Structures are given as structure tokens and as C-alpha cells.
C-alpha positions as CSV (number, residue, x, y, z in Angstrom):
1,M,-50.0,85.2,-57.2
2,T,-48.2,86.3,-54.3
3,V,-47.4,84.2,-51.3
4,K,-47.6,85.8,-47.9
5,V,-44.7,85.1,-45.6
6,T,-45.8,84.7,-42.3
7,P,-43.9,84.0,-39.1
8,D,-45.5,80.6,-38.8
9,F,-44.5,79.7,-42.3
10,L,-40.9,80.7,-41.6
11,A,-40.6,78.5,-38.5
12,R,-42.2,75.5,-40.6
13,S,-39.8,76.0,-43.3
14,V,-36.9,76.1,-40.9
15,A,-38.0,72.9,-39.2
16,F,-38.4,71.2,-42.8
17,R,-34.8,72.3,-43.7
18,A,-33.6,70.8,-40.2
19,G,-35.4,67.5,-40.8
20,I,-33.9,67.1,-44.1
21,V,-30.5,67.7,-42.6
22,V,-31.0,65.0,-39.8
23,L,-32.2,62.5,-42.5
24,V,-29.2,63.1,-44.6
25,V,-27.1,62.5,-41.6
26,L,-28.7,59.6,-40.4
27,A,-28.5,58.0,-44.0
28,G,-24.8,58.7,-43.8
29,V,-24.2,57.0,-40.5
30,L,-26.1,54.0,-41.5
31,F,-24.2,53.7,-44.8
32,L,-20.7,54.1,-42.8
33,T,-22.0,51.4,-40.3
34,F,-23.0,48.8,-42.8
35,K,-19.7,49.7,-44.9
36,A,-17.7,49.2,-41.9
37,Q,-18.7,45.7,-41.9
38,T,-16.9,45.0,-45.2
39,G,-13.8,47.2,-44.3
40,M,-12.8,50.9,-43.9
41,P,-15.3,53.0,-46.0
42,F,-13.7,54.6,-49.0
43,A,-10.1,53.0,-48.3
44,K,-8.2,51.6,-51.1
45,T,-8.3,47.7,-51.2
46,T,-6.7,45.0,-53.2
47,E,-8.8,42.0,-54.8
48,V,-7.4,38.6,-55.3
49,Q,-9.1,35.4,-56.3
50,A,-8.4,31.7,-55.3
51,L,-9.6,28.4,-56.3
52,V,-10.3,26.0,-53.3
53,S,-11.6,22.5,-53.6
54,D,-13.6,22.8,-50.5
55,V,-14.3,25.8,-48.3
56,H,-17.1,24.2,-46.0
57,S,-18.9,26.9,-44.3
58,L,-16.6,29.9,-45.4
59,R,-18.8,32.8,-46.3
60,A,-18.5,36.4,-47.3
61,N,-17.1,38.8,-44.7
62,D,-15.4,36.1,-42.9
63,A,-11.8,37.5,-42.1
64,V,-8.5,37.1,-44.2
65,R,-5.3,36.8,-42.0
66,Q,-1.7,36.8,-42.5
67,N,0.2,35.2,-39.8
68,S,-3.2,35.3,-37.7
69,K,-3.4,39.1,-38.3
70,R,-6.5,40.4,-40.0
71,I,-5.4,42.0,-43.4
72,G,-8.8,41.8,-45.2
73,R,-12.1,39.9,-45.6
74,V,-13.8,37.4,-48.1
75,K,-15.7,39.5,-50.4
76,A,-17.7,36.6,-52.4
77,V,-17.6,32.9,-52.6
78,E,-18.6,31.5,-56.0
79,Y,-18.3,27.9,-57.5
80,K,-16.6,27.2,-60.7
81,D,-15.4,24.0,-62.3
82,D,-15.9,21.8,-59.3
83,A,-14.0,24.4,-57.0
84,A,-15.0,27.3,-55.0
85,L,-13.8,30.8,-56.4
86,V,-13.1,32.8,-53.2
87,T,-12.6,36.5,-53.8
88,L,-10.4,38.2,-51.2
89,E,-10.6,41.8,-50.5
90,L,-7.2,42.9,-49.0
91,D,-6.8,46.0,-47.1
92,G,-4.7,48.7,-49.0
93,D,-2.4,48.5,-52.0
94,V,-0.8,44.7,-51.7
95,D,1.5,43.3,-54.1
96,V,0.5,39.6,-54.7
97,Y,2.7,37.2,-56.7
98,K,2.4,34.0,-58.5
99,D,3.6,31.8,-55.4
100,A,0.9,33.3,-53.3
101,T,-1.1,30.6,-51.0
102,A,-4.4,30.6,-49.4
103,A,-5.6,28.1,-46.7
104,V,-9.2,27.8,-45.1
105,W,-8.6,27.4,-41.3
106,D,-10.9,27.1,-38.4
107,L,-11.4,30.1,-36.2
108,S,-13.2,28.1,-33.5
109,A,-14.9,24.7,-33.0
110,L,-18.2,26.1,-34.3
111,A,-17.2,25.9,-37.8
112,T,-16.4,29.7,-38.1
113,K,-13.7,29.9,-40.7
114,F,-11.2,32.4,-42.0
115,V,-8.5,32.5,-44.9
116,E,-4.8,32.4,-44.0
117,F,-3.1,34.2,-46.8
118,D,0.4,34.4,-47.9
119,P,1.2,37.1,-50.8
120,G,4.2,35.3,-51.9
121,T,7.6,36.5,-52.9
122,S,8.8,39.2,-55.6
123,K,11.0,36.5,-57.2
124,A,8.0,34.7,-58.6
125,G,6.8,37.5,-60.4
126,G,3.2,39.2,-60.3
127,L,-0.2,37.1,-60.4
128,A,-1.5,39.2,-63.2
129,G,-4.9,39.0,-62.1
130,E,-5.0,35.2,-62.3
131,P,-6.9,33.2,-59.5
132,I,-4.4,31.5,-57.2
133,P,-4.5,27.8,-58.6
134,V,-6.0,24.8,-56.5
135,T,-2.6,23.3,-56.1
136,Q,-1.5,26.3,-54.1
137,T,-4.5,26.5,-51.8
138,E,-5.4,24.3,-48.8
139,D,-9.0,23.0,-48.0
140,S,-11.1,23.3,-44.9
141,A,-10.4,20.8,-42.4
142,D,-13.3,20.1,-40.2
143,L,-13.9,18.2,-36.8
144,H,-15.9,15.5,-38.3
145,Q,-13.0,14.8,-40.5
146,L,-10.5,14.4,-37.7
147,L,-13.1,12.1,-35.9
148,N,-13.4,10.1,-39.0
149,V,-9.7,9.0,-38.5
150,L,-10.8,7.1,-35.2
151,D,-12.3,3.8,-35.6
152,P,-16.0,3.4,-34.8
153,K,-15.3,1.9,-31.5
154,T,-13.3,4.9,-30.4
155,R,-15.9,7.1,-31.7
156,A,-18.6,5.6,-29.9
157,A,-16.5,5.7,-26.7
158,A,-15.6,9.5,-27.1
159,T,-19.3,10.3,-27.6
160,R,-20.2,8.3,-24.5
161,T,-17.6,10.2,-22.7
162,L,-18.7,13.7,-23.8
163,R,-22.3,13.0,-23.0
164,E,-21.6,11.8,-19.5
165,V,-19.2,14.6,-18.9
166,G,-21.7,17.1,-20.1
167,G,-24.4,15.3,-18.0
168,G,-22.2,15.4,-14.9
169,A,-21.1,18.9,-15.3
170,A,-24.9,20.3,-15.4
171,G,-25.7,22.1,-12.3
172,H,-22.1,22.4,-11.1
173,G,-21.2,25.7,-12.5
174,T,-20.2,27.0,-8.9
175,D,-18.0,24.0,-8.4
176,L,-16.5,24.4,-11.9
177,K,-15.9,28.2,-11.1
178,A,-14.0,26.9,-8.0
179,F,-11.9,24.5,-9.7
180,L,-11.0,27.2,-12.2
181,A,-9.9,29.3,-9.4
182,E,-7.8,26.8,-8.0
183,A,-6.5,25.5,-11.5
184,P,-3.1,27.7,-11.5
185,D,-1.9,26.0,-8.3
186,L,-3.2,22.6,-9.8
187,L,-1.2,23.0,-13.0
188,G,2.0,22.8,-11.1
189,D,1.0,19.4,-9.6
190,V,-0.3,18.3,-13.1
191,G,3.1,19.1,-14.7
192,A,4.8,17.0,-12.0
193,V,2.4,14.2,-12.7
194,S,2.9,14.5,-16.3
195,K,6.7,14.3,-16.1
196,A,6.4,11.2,-13.9
197,L,4.2,9.6,-16.5
198,A,6.4,10.5,-19.3
199,D,9.3,9.0,-17.5
200,P,10.6,5.9,-19.2
201,D,10.3,3.6,-16.2
202,A,6.7,4.6,-15.8
203,D,4.6,1.7,-17.3
204,L,1.5,4.0,-18.2
205,A,-0.2,1.1,-20.3
206,E,-0.1,-1.3,-17.1
207,L,-1.5,1.6,-15.0
208,L,-4.2,2.3,-17.4
209,Q,-5.1,-1.4,-17.5
210,G,-5.1,-1.5,-13.9
211,A,-7.4,1.6,-13.7
212,N,-9.8,0.1,-16.0
213,L,-9.9,-3.1,-14.1
214,L,-10.4,-1.0,-11.0
215,A,-13.2,0.8,-12.5
216,T,-15.0,-2.5,-13.5
217,R,-14.8,-3.5,-9.9
218,F,-17.0,-0.4,-9.0
219,H,-19.6,-1.4,-11.6
220,G,-22.9,-2.2,-9.7
221,R,-21.4,-0.9,-6.4
222,E,-22.6,2.7,-7.0
223,S,-24.9,2.9,-3.8
224,E,-22.2,1.3,-1.6
225,I,-19.7,3.9,-3.0
226,A,-22.0,6.7,-2.3
227,Q,-22.6,5.3,1.4
228,L,-18.8,5.4,1.7
229,V,-18.5,8.9,0.5
230,R,-21.3,10.0,3.0
231,Q,-19.3,8.3,6.0
232,S,-16.1,9.7,4.7
233,D,-18.0,13.2,4.9
234,Q,-19.0,12.5,8.4
235,T,-15.6,11.4,9.3
236,L,-13.8,14.5,7.9
237,T,-16.4,16.8,9.4
238,A,-15.6,15.1,12.8
239,I,-11.9,15.7,12.3
240,S,-12.3,19.4,11.4
241,T,-14.3,19.9,14.9
242,D,-13.2,23.2,16.6
243,S,-11.4,24.4,13.3
244,G,-9.1,21.4,13.5
245,T,-7.6,22.2,16.8
246,P,-7.7,18.6,18.0
247,L,-6.0,17.3,14.9
248,R,-3.3,20.1,14.9
249,E,-2.5,19.2,18.6
250,T,-2.3,15.5,17.5
251,V,0.2,16.3,14.8
252,R,2.1,18.5,17.0
253,R,2.6,15.5,19.5
254,L,3.1,13.0,16.7
255,P,7.0,13.4,16.4
256,G,7.5,12.6,20.1
257,T,5.1,9.5,19.8
258,L,6.9,8.2,16.9
259,D,10.3,8.5,18.7
260,D,8.9,6.4,21.4
261,V,7.3,3.8,19.1
262,D,11.0,3.7,17.4
263,Q,12.6,3.1,20.8
264,A,9.8,0.5,21.3
265,M,10.5,-1.2,18.2
266,D,14.3,-1.3,18.8
267,S,13.6,-2.9,22.3
268,L,11.6,-5.5,20.5
269,Q,14.3,-6.5,18.0
270,A,16.2,-8.7,20.8
271,P,13.1,-10.8,21.8
272,L,12.1,-11.1,18.1
273,S,15.5,-12.3,17.2
274,R,15.2,-15.2,19.6
275,T,11.7,-16.0,18.3
276,R,13.2,-18.0,15.6
277,E,15.3,-20.1,18.1
278,A,12.4,-20.8,20.0
279,M,10.3,-21.8,16.8
280,V,13.3,-24.1,15.9
281,A,13.4,-25.6,19.4
282,L,9.6,-26.0,19.3
283,E,9.5,-27.7,15.9
284,P,10.6,-31.4,17.1
285,G,7.9,-31.0,19.9
286,A,5.2,-29.8,17.6
287,K,6.1,-32.6,15.0
288,A,6.0,-35.2,17.8
289,L,2.6,-33.7,18.9
290,G,1.2,-34.0,15.6
291,K,2.2,-37.6,15.2
292,S,0.7,-38.3,18.8
293,E,-2.6,-36.8,17.7
294,K,-4.2,-40.2,17.4
295,D,-2.9,-41.5,20.6
296,L,-3.8,-38.2,22.3
297,R,-7.3,-38.4,20.8
298,G,-7.3,-42.2,22.1
299,F,-6.3,-41.0,25.4
300,L,-8.9,-38.3,25.8
301,V,-11.6,-40.6,24.8
302,D,-10.8,-43.3,27.1
303,A,-10.2,-40.7,29.9
304,V,-14.0,-39.6,29.8
305,P,-15.2,-42.5,32.0
306,V,-12.4,-42.1,34.3
307,A,-12.9,-38.3,34.4
308,H,-16.5,-39.3,35.2
309,Q,-15.2,-41.2,38.4
310,V,-13.1,-38.5,39.6
311,P,-15.9,-36.6,41.6
312,G,-16.7,-39.8,43.4
313,V,-13.1,-40.4,44.3
314,S,-12.7,-37.0,45.4
315,E,-15.4,-37.2,47.7
316,L,-14.2,-40.4,49.2
317,A,-10.8,-38.7,49.6
318,L,-12.1,-35.8,51.3
319,P,-12.2,-37.1,54.9
320,A,-8.5,-38.4,54.5
321,V,-7.5,-35.1,53.2
322,D,-9.2,-33.4,56.1
323,D,-7.4,-35.8,58.6
324,L,-3.9,-35.0,56.8
325,T,-4.6,-31.4,56.9
326,R,-5.3,-31.6,60.8
327,T,-2.2,-33.9,61.2
328,L,0.1,-31.5,59.3
329,S,-1.3,-28.6,61.3
330,D,-0.4,-30.5,64.5
331,A,2.9,-31.3,63.3
332,R,3.9,-27.8,62.5
333,P,5.5,-27.2,65.9
334,L,7.7,-30.2,65.2
335,V,9.3,-28.7,62.0
336,P,12.2,-26.7,63.7
337,E,13.3,-29.7,65.6
338,V,13.2,-32.0,62.4
339,R,15.0,-29.2,60.5
340,Q,17.6,-29.1,63.3
341,A,18.0,-33.0,63.2
342,V,18.3,-33.2,59.5
343,G,21.0,-30.3,59.9
344,D,22.9,-32.4,62.4
345,L,22.7,-35.7,60.1
346,L,24.1,-33.9,57.2
347,T,27.6,-34.1,58.2
348,P,27.8,-37.8,59.0
349,L,25.6,-38.5,55.9
350,R,28.2,-36.8,53.6
351,V,31.0,-39.1,55.0
352,L,28.8,-42.2,54.8
353,S,27.7,-41.2,51.2
354,R,31.1,-42.3,49.8
355,Y,30.7,-45.8,51.6
356,S,27.0,-46.2,49.9
357,T,28.5,-49.2,47.8
358,D,30.1,-51.1,50.5
359,M,26.8,-50.7,52.6
360,A,24.8,-52.0,50.0
361,Q,27.2,-55.0,49.6
362,L,27.0,-55.3,53.4
363,F,23.2,-55.7,53.4
364,L,23.3,-58.0,50.4
365,R,25.9,-60.4,52.0
366,G,23.9,-60.4,55.4
367,A,20.8,-61.5,53.3
368,S,22.9,-64.2,51.8
369,F,24.4,-65.0,55.3
370,V,21.0,-66.3,56.3
371,S,19.6,-67.4,52.9
372,Q,19.7,-71.3,53.4
373,G,17.8,-73.5,55.8
374,P,16.4,-77.1,55.8
375,N,12.8,-76.1,56.1
376,P,10.6,-73.2,55.2
377,G,10.8,-70.6,57.8
378,V,14.2,-72.1,59.2
379,R,17.3,-70.4,58.3
380,Y,21.0,-71.1,59.3
381,A,23.8,-68.7,59.3
382,R,27.0,-69.9,57.7
383,L,30.2,-68.6,59.2
384,G,33.8,-69.6,58.2
385,V,36.8,-69.0,60.5
386,T,40.3,-69.0,58.9
387,P,42.7,-68.2,61.7
388,G,46.3,-66.8,60.7
389,V,49.6,-68.0,61.7
390,N,49.6,-64.8,64.0
391,T,46.5,-66.3,65.9
392,V,47.9,-69.8,66.3
393,T,51.5,-68.8,67.4
394,G,50.1,-66.2,69.9
395,G,51.7,-63.6,67.9
396,L,55.2,-65.1,67.6
397,L,55.1,-65.2,64.0
398,R,53.4,-62.7,61.7
399,S,50.9,-63.7,59.3
400,G,52.2,-61.7,56.3
401,N,49.5,-63.2,53.8
402,L,46.3,-62.1,56.0
403,P,45.3,-58.4,55.2
404,Q,44.8,-56.1,58.4
405,N,43.2,-52.9,57.1
406,Q,41.0,-51.7,59.6
407,Y,40.1,-48.4,57.7
408,P,39.7,-49.2,53.9
409,R,39.0,-46.6,51.4
410,P,35.4,-46.5,49.8
411,G,34.8,-49.4,47.5
412,V,37.9,-51.4,48.6
413,A,36.8,-53.5,51.6
414,Q,35.0,-55.9,49.2
415,Y,38.2,-56.9,47.5
416,D,40.1,-57.7,50.9
417,R,41.0,-61.4,50.7
418,A,43.1,-63.8,52.7
419,Q,45.7,-65.7,50.5
420,G,45.9,-68.8,53.0
421,L,47.3,-70.3,56.3
422,P,50.7,-71.7,55.2
423,P,53.4,-69.0,56.1
424,G,55.8,-67.9,53.2
425,L,53.1,-67.4,50.8
426,P,53.2,-63.6,49.2
427,E,51.6,-61.0,51.2
428,G,49.3,-58.8,49.6
429,V,45.8,-57.9,49.2
430,T,43.7,-58.7,46.1
431,R,42.1,-55.6,44.7
């Protein structure tokens, strides 16, 4: 039996062989792709086993790291005698010693794990194919175990905080992006605040208590706070009018204004320093006014009927006031003459003012001079004459005991006394 080779047959055989080659290549690529997930294909590896009490969510193909650098993968996780037997596949030919350690750590908060591996030191000797014992491994530490350290009240508060923060952040992605964009500048301020809070003089506990008390005051006033925020937004919008030009101009003029205010305050210091003296001086009067409050109240009560009569009295006095007004108007031309007369009397009055006491005595003695009489309305003047020696002898003998003082000094005349008629008596004036 012969097969006739035709051009069409040759073309189909070539296509078939090409398809076989493509399928082989695809199979090789797929093999290398899946093999790459477990390390470099055909590369030399070292297997090490470790016993771990709790691996939690560690699984095959999780990373094995040394000082956080990937050096291999977890090949398998099996359980043996109440412990997990973890097979580690290390890249290359790695020497592992008896003091090697392994720890299951968290790669993220989503329970992704990796194995932190330390091959040990040559002084301890080779591992000789034995698994790393449980005493040299570290169990997985999960987030829920960390939260178990907190008491139930704290955990409940943390849960509420996360829930409220999550709900508040929802729909604010743009705001969060803007915040993160400004975060580098804010970190410097946060550092300064942190230093201030860490200062021994800062009472952080008291501050937190005050903040908690302030937060409780806001409870139930959310609508008022919202209204305040809206009003603040309106105020800030008004301030930013014309790109803040009025505010900028106000700030530019503020130093001069503050200088003027400072000078005004300095000028007020002197009056204010006297205020205390004024208050001290007013204190006795204020106390007396307080004590007289009852009397003042009684006076005001009793003055009410009198006050009611004032309009009637004022109406009755109105004609007399009108007449007095016309009289004073008519007497106005006499004012210069009266002023001149008073000015002329000023000099004699100044001289006579020193004898005011003597003049009063003269009038009193004049009243006594005519104060007696036999019948009502009938008065006699009593006059006593005491002639001196000079008068009787016609001036031949001097009356030495009779004072002759025609110009006595002020206040002296009332003390002049005659000592008697017989001559030879001592001369003098009794004062």
C-alpha cells in the first residue's frame, strides 16, 4: 500500500508539527509559571522542619524571611503530637545548626503570616535532619490576643471608637486625601505638641479629664453646635471677602492702633491710681447713706403729700415771681451805682470791722441804758456822773486816776474804768 504524498498533505503535516511544538512550549510556560510560585524552578533548596505550638493561619507558600529578607517559603504545614510540623524550603544550600530558631510573625493586620528564621551558629553543631524543637520556636501572636489584654470596658470603648470613626470617615475620601497631602507640614506641629505633652510640667491626666468633661457638656447640644459651625462659616466667608483684602489692611494698621491704645492705657493709669483714694473717701458717706436708708425712705414717703402740694404753691407764687422779675429788670440800671457805693464803703467797713466787738457792746449797753421803767411802755435812762479832780479844780490839779484815752485800741474801750475821786490814788486803767 502506497501513500501518495500530495502538496496538501505536506502542508497539513507541517501545521501539525508546528501545533505540537506550540503546545509543548505552552506546557513548559505553564509549568514554569506554577513552579515559580514555589521558588526558582530547578534551583537547589534546603528543607528544614520546625515544631510550632500554634501557627494560626500560616499556610504553604507563605514567605520565610531572615532579618525581614525573603530566603524561602513554607512548603507544608502538618500537625504532629499537639504541635504543627512546619516544613521550610530555603533557597540555596543553607547550613542549619542546632540553635536555629523560627518564629511565626504577622505580615499584615489581615492575618497574613510569615516565618522569621535564624539558622543558628556553627558552634552549636549541625541539626542532623531533626526538627527544630518547640522550645526554639515562637508561636503566632494575633491581634485578638493583643485585645484580650484589655479589660472588657476598654475593648467595648475601642470598638465604639472604631465604629464611629469608620462611620464618620465614610464619604470623606476627598477630605482624607487633602489631609494626607497636608500631613507632612502637620507632623512638625504634632511633634511640638507631643514634646509639650511629654514635658514633666504638663499634667496630661488633668487635661484628659478636662477634655472628657468638656465632651460631656456637648452631649445633647449637637444641633446648637451645628448652628454655631454654620454661623462661623458665614463669618469666615465674610472675612475672606475680596480675597481677604480688608482683613489684610486691618492687620497692617493694627500695630499703630495698638500703640495708640497703649498710650491711652498709660494716660489712664494716673486717674485710675486715684480711684482707690476716691473710693476710700466715699466709703464713710456710703456707709452713712446705708445706715440712713430707713430715714431716707421715711422722708421720701412723708414727702409725697408735700410734693402733691408743690404745683399749687408754685401756681400761687407765679404772680409774685413775675412781679419780682419786673422789679429786678427795673432795678438793673441801679446796679452800677450800687457797685460804686459798695466799693466806696469797703474802706471804712474794713476799718470798723476791727471794732465790731466794741460796737456790739455799745448797742447792748444802750439797750441796758433804757431797759428800766415804772410802767409798761415807760422807760428811764440812767446816767451817772463822776467828776474828776481836774473838773472840780478847773484844771489846777490833774486827775491822775481818771483815764483819758480818746482813741482806744479795738476791744480795749470796755475795760477803761475810773478808780475814784480822791486824789493820790494810783493812776492806771484796768484792763
